[in-house]
N, C-alpha and C positions, 0 to 999 in steps of 0.2 A: 474385542469391543470396537464399536464403530467409531471412526475418527471424526471429530468435529472440525468444521471449516471456519465458522464464525468465532469471533472473540466475544464471549458472553460476559455479562455482569450479573453477579449473584449478591443478594442482600441477605444478611442474617440479623434478626432482631431478637434480643433477649434482655430482660431487665437486670440480669446478673452478669457483671463483667467477667467473672470466672468462666461462665458457660461460653461467652463470646470468645475468650482466649482459647478455650479448648476447641471450639469450632475452627478458629484460625489455624491452630496447630494441625488439626485433622485435614484441612483443605489447602494448606500452604503450597503443595506441589501440583495442585490442579490447574488445568489450562483455562482459567477464567479469572476475571477481576472480582475481588471480594470486598464488599462494603459491609461494615458491621456498625450497629447502633443499639443503644438501650431505649431508643425512642420510636414509637410507632409513627409519630409525626414526621420524624426524619425520613423514615422509610417511605411514607406517602409522598413527601416532597420529591425524593429521588425518583419514584415511579412516575411522577408528573413531569419531571424535567429531563429524563434520559431513558434510554432503552434498557429495560431490566428484563433479563431472561427468566430469572427464578427468584423467588423470595422464600426464605425459611424463617418461621417465627415461632417463638414460644407461645403456649396457650395462656398460661397464668401470668399476666402482667398488669401492673397498676395503670389505670386510665383507660386502657383498651385491651380487651381479650384478643388473643391471636386470631380466633375465628372471625371476629369483627374486622380486624385489620385485613385479613385475606378477602373478606367480602368487599371491602373498599377497593383493594387492589384489583380484584376481578372486574369491577365496574370501570375503573380508570384505565386498566391495561389488560384486556381479556387474554392476550397472548402470553402474559407472564405466568409461568408455571408456579404452583403454590404448594409448599410443604408446611405442615404444622409439626412442631417438636413439643412433646408433652410427657410429663411424668404421670398423667392421668388419662390414658387412652380411652378407657371405658366411659368416663364422664364426657370427654370431648366428642366421642363418636355419637353420642346421643343429641348433639346440637342439631336443631331443625335446619334443614336445607344444606347441610354440610357438603354433601356430594356434588352440589351444583358448582362449587368454587374451590374444591380441594382435590389435588392430584394424589397426595400421599400423606400419611401420618407416620411419624417416626417416634418411637418411645425413648424417653430418657431412662437410664443412660443408653446412648446409641452405640451401635457397632460402626466404627469409623469406615471400615471397608465397605460395608453395606450402604452407608450414607453416601460415600463417594460414587459407588456404582449407580445408586438411585439418581443422584444429581446428574451424572453423565448421561444416563438413559433419558431423563426428562429433557435435557438440553439437546440431545440428538433428535428426539421426537419433535421438538420445537423447530429445529432446522429442517427436518423432513416436511413438516407442515408448511413452512415458509417456502421451500423449494417447489412444492406442489402448487401452491398459490401463485408463485411467480410463473411457473410453466403454463398454468391456465391463462394467466393474463397475457403472456407472450403469444399464446395460440389464438388470441382474438385478433381479428383483422380490422375491426372497427366498422366493417360493412355488415349490416344486419345483426350485429351483436347487441 
């Protein structure tokens, strides 16, 4: 597996504290900071105030569906990777425009190893995109660019 250079921050959002506790257990040894919340509003605040590499959200939540939350995140922080966690993948997959702002859908119950590999892959891809962008910017001389 590719090694990450950056220290990433990942948010998990679910209205069920037991699911958040299970996600914390699954991800406790991972090389990133993990923020968890039962509130979509908390997640949106964090996305607006700090660098968030990845957000994982439940689909069925009171107040704001996960797909709606990810659409807001996509607008506020386009570089933040987005995963939806759902017990109803068929219903979620039929959401209009879903592919524009979603990298991955994970079914509940999830396979912890697969979830960790998926997260690491998305974080690594984010790093590669950032490095390519930095390399392009460093290559500009300012003359005629």
